[in-house]
Structures are given as structure tokens and as C-alpha cells.
N, C-alpha and C positions, 0 to 999 in steps of 0.2 A: 900683835899680829896675826898668831895663832889661832887667838880665841875669835878675831873676827872671822877668820877664813872658815873657822869651825860652823860660827853661827849663821854663814853665808851658806855653807853646804846644809847645814839643818833646816833654814827658812826653804833652802831648793827642794829638798826630799820631801818636805811636808806639803809643799805646793803638788808636786808629784803623785805622792800618794794622795791628795786631795781628788786633784783631776782626773787620777785614777778611778778612785771609789765614786765618784759622780759618773765616769763612762760605764763602770761595771755594773753599778748598784742602782744607778737611777731607774731601772724599771721596777725594781725593788720598793723604791720610795713611790713612784707613781700606781702600781698595784694596792699599795694600801692605802691611799686616797682613793682609789676607786672601789676599794673593798669596802670604806667607810662609805663614801656615797650610796652606795647598793644597799647596804645594811640598813642606813639612816632612812631611806627611801622604803623600804619594804616595812620597818618599823613602823613607819609615820602611817603609811598606809594601811597597815593593819589596824590602828588606831583609830583613824579614819572611819575604817569600814566598822569597825565594832561601835564606836558612837553612833553614825549611820543607823545600826539595826537596832541599837537601844532606842533611838529617838523614834524608828518605826515602831518599836512593840509597844512603847509607852504611849504613843498618839493615833498609833493607827495608819500612817502615812510618812513619807519620808518628806524633809524639808524641802520647801522651793525656793525658788531665787536663781542666784547667779551663785559663782562658787562660792565668792567672797561672803555672799548675803549668808547661803548655806554652811560654810565654817564659822562665821561669826554666831550665830543662832547655836550652832552645837556647843560653843566655848559660853555663851550667854547663859544657857539652858547646861551647864555643867556637865553635859556629855564630853567635851574634851576641856583640859586644863588652859591650853593654849593653842595657837594654830599652827603646825608642823610647819619649819622649816621649808622655803620652797616655794615656786609658782604651782597650786594645785589647781588641776580641773574637775568638778564633783560634778555629777549628775547622775540621773536615774541610770544603773546599773554599768557606770563609768566614773572609774578613779584614777587621774593620770597625773603625773609629776611631770613639769616641763624641766628638761635636762640642758646644761649649758653649753651645747654645741656636740659636733659627732664626736671629737676626742673623749666625751664622759658619757657618751651614748656608748661607743666602743667598749668603754673600760668596764659599763655595767655589764653588757654581753658577756664579755670575757672573763668575768668575775663569776658569773651567773653560769659558767661553764659552757659557753658557746662557741664554736669554731668561727673568730670574726672574719677569718680569711674566704668564708663562703660567700657572703656579701658582694653581690654582681659590681658594684663600683667602686670595692676595697676599702671601703670607708671604715666596716666593720659597723656600719648604721644603717639596717635595712629600713626599707619604705614600710610603713604601717600598713597598708592595704594589699602587700605582698603575701598571699596564702603560705608562702615557705617558710617566712617567719613569724606567726602569729604567735607562735610560743615565747618567744623571745621578748623580754621584760623591758626592751627601750628598742624604740625607731623613731623615723623622722617623719613626719608630714610633708607631703609636697605641696 
């Protein structure tokens, strides 16, 4: 009977510690995910940008077509080994990765060192056309 009581208390203590860990450490895990998304996006954007510059240097012009066609051509011509993860919009002077909602947008901005509480609607994800937030790495289109 004593073993059963000790086992029950151990399970309750484990559950309590797990819940407290999720409550107090939840933000640490979220920040890690946000940092990973931010780093992956920056790295992928730099790879695409370098591939576009090499293509332009070799051919004298940037590739044309839809974003998918441009990325496929960069892969086909070995400027990229694969299309980076995510939904990319590639155009002349424009390279954008679509984010998966306002939480990811706010997370990227937070990781980049911006105070997300400054966004007027308190989402942490400013409108892309707002000049006050032009330097922010993530924004939303209306």
C-alpha cells in the first residue's frame, strides 16, 4: 500500500513539475522556434539573392517569369541546389517569404530585436505600407 501511495505522489509531482515547466518555460520554446524561422528565412533569402546576382552576372539580366519559374530556373541552371523551404515571392528588387500568420510575423520581428508592442494594433505585425515600420523584417499586407 505504501508503494502505491509513493507512486501516486510521484506521478502527481511529475505532472505538477511538467505543468509548471510548460507555464514558465513556454516562451523559451516559442522563442527558439521564432529564432529558427528567422535564421532560416534570412539564410534562404541570402542564398536566393546570391543566386540571382550570379545569374545576372553570367547572363546580363535577371531571370523572368513567375516566382516559381524564376526559382526553378535558378535550380535548373545550378545557381541553387534546391528551392528553399517556404513560399517565396521573387521579383525585380523584391524577395519576400510568406509567413504563416501574425504570430510568426510577430516572432520574427521580436527575434530581430524590434519592440512588437509598438505596432498600433498590438499584433506585433505591422502593415507593410506603414513607413514607421519599413525596417522591420516581417509585415502584413492588407
